[in-house]
C-alpha positions as a printed NumPy array, in Angstrom:
array([[ 31.827, -28.64 , -39.383],
       [ 30.325, -26.742, -36.444],
       [ 27.85 , -23.892, -36.669],
       [ 26.909, -21.49 , -33.891],
       [ 24.093, -18.944, -33.995],
       [ 23.129, -16.057, -31.752],
       [ 20.202, -13.66 , -32.079],
       [ 19.699, -10.045, -31.255],
       [ 17.074,  -7.407, -31.965],
       [ 16.835,  -3.699, -32.541],
       [ 13.996,  -1.29 , -33.273],
       [ 14.456,   1.256, -36.047],
       [ 12.663,   3.219, -38.737],
       [ 13.51 ,   3.461, -42.407],
       [ 12.083,   4.454, -45.772],
       [ 13.032,   2.772, -49.03 ],
       [ 13.954,   5.535, -51.455],
       [ 12.685,   4.89 , -54.973],
       [ 10.347,   2.097, -53.903],
       [  6.911,   2.385, -55.469],
       [  4.569,   1.48 , -52.668],
       [  3.965,   1.994, -48.964],
       [  7.524,   1.076, -47.947],
       [  8.694,   4.333, -49.547],
       [  7.135,   6.045, -46.52 ],
       [  8.81 ,   6.171, -43.143],
       [  7.942,   3.031, -41.164],
       [  9.501,   0.91 , -38.46 ],
       [ 10.415,  -2.65 , -37.646],
       [ 11.647,  -4.621, -34.716],
       [ 14.462,  -6.281, -36.607],
       [ 15.703,  -9.71 , -35.536],
       [ 19.3  , -10.471, -36.454],
       [ 20.906, -13.895, -36.455],
       [ 24.681, -14.172, -36.658],
       [ 26.177, -17.536, -37.625],
       [ 29.725, -18.704, -37.01 ],
       [ 31.221, -21.741, -38.685],
       [ 34.399, -23.734, -38.205],
       [ 35.767, -27.233, -37.978],
       [ 38.246, -26.915, -35.135],
       [ 37.351, -26.512, -31.469],
       [ 39.605, -24.997, -28.856],
       [ 41.146, -26.955, -25.975],
       [ 37.921, -26.818, -23.924],
       [ 35.675, -27.859, -26.817],
       [ 34.384, -24.483, -28.046],
       [ 34.401, -22.949, -31.494],
       [ 33.778, -19.57 , -29.858],
       [ 32.35 , -18.377, -26.558],
       [ 28.635, -17.559, -26.914],
       [ 29.105, -14.675, -24.483],
       [ 31.682, -13.065, -26.776],
       [ 29.511, -13.573, -29.858],
       [ 26.458, -12.08 , -28.142],
       [ 28.463,  -9.091, -26.91 ],
       [ 29.857,  -8.432, -30.382],
       [ 26.398,  -8.584, -31.956],
       [ 24.837,  -6.454, -29.206],
       [ 27.481,  -3.742, -29.682],
       [ 26.973,  -3.705, -33.448],
       [ 23.178,  -3.543, -33.204],
       [ 23.369,  -0.66 , -30.725],
       [ 24.491,   1.53 , -33.647],
       [ 21.092,   0.977, -35.319],
       [ 18.756,   0.757, -32.321],
       [ 16.053,   3.434, -32.116],
       [ 17.427,   5.281, -35.12 ],
       [ 16.062,   6.546, -38.418],
       [ 18.344,   4.4  , -40.566],
       [ 18.196,   6.7  , -43.601],
       [ 19.871,   9.402, -41.514],
       [ 22.911,   7.265, -40.695],
       [ 26.064,   7.916, -42.712],
       [ 26.061,   4.256, -43.8  ],
       [ 22.809,   4.789, -45.688],
       [ 23.32 ,   8.18 , -47.293],
       [ 23.971,   6.586, -50.703],
       [ 22.133,   3.275, -50.429],
       [ 18.806,   2.131, -49.061],
       [ 18.628,   0.711, -45.54 ],
       [ 17.053,  -2.467, -46.899],
       [ 17.18 ,  -5.797, -45.108],
       [ 19.706,  -6.944, -47.71 ],
       [ 22.045,  -4.012, -47.074],
       [ 21.634,  -4.336, -43.314],
       [ 22.574,  -8.032, -43.516],
       [ 25.753,  -7.206, -45.483],
       [ 26.813,  -4.346, -43.221],
       [ 26.193,  -6.311, -40.01 ],
       [ 28.036,  -9.305, -41.503],
       [ 31.061,  -7.148, -42.33 ],
       [ 31.098,  -5.655, -38.838],
       [ 30.689,  -9.093, -37.2  ],
       [ 33.477, -10.53 , -39.35 ],
       [ 35.909,  -7.963, -37.967],
       [ 34.92 ,  -8.942, -34.404],
       [ 34.475, -12.702, -34.819],
       [ 36.612, -14.258, -37.539],
       [ 34.446, -17.362, -37.952],
       [ 31.325, -15.351, -38.918],
       [ 29.803, -17.152, -41.896],
       [ 26.363, -15.581, -42.34 ],
       [ 24.033, -12.901, -41.021],
       [ 20.263, -13.064, -41.439],
       [ 18.113,  -9.991, -40.853],
       [ 14.389, -10.486, -40.246],
       [ 12.187,  -7.434, -40.765],
       [  9.047,  -9.425, -39.945],
       [  8.309, -12.96 , -38.709],
       [  8.013, -14.142, -42.321],
       [ 10.564, -12.029, -44.248],
       [ 14.338, -12.11 , -44.019],
       [ 17.512, -11.448, -45.983],
       [ 20.88 , -13.155, -45.514],
       [ 24.403, -12.257, -46.442],
       [ 27.303, -14.739, -46.432]])
């Protein structure tokens, strides 16, 4: 089995509705996002997928969130823009672009992340 990973970042603000503590207030992160692709068959030139294509797909997806107040996006009108929900949404968007997407990890700080697979 082969696994590929690319990283991207975006800066955004959010507030966790219903959270009892400081994260209920508007605050920001520089989010790091890792997208993983997995497969067991390489193409005729020995690639699972072209890194350039994976990076472009992730970059285009993250542009939707960059320098935004996430709570104001339609995606987060009914649910919190938590790291967990971001990981799921980015995974779903990546999966439509890159069929071998197996996992997305969203880091909101150097020591805290959430993954969806």
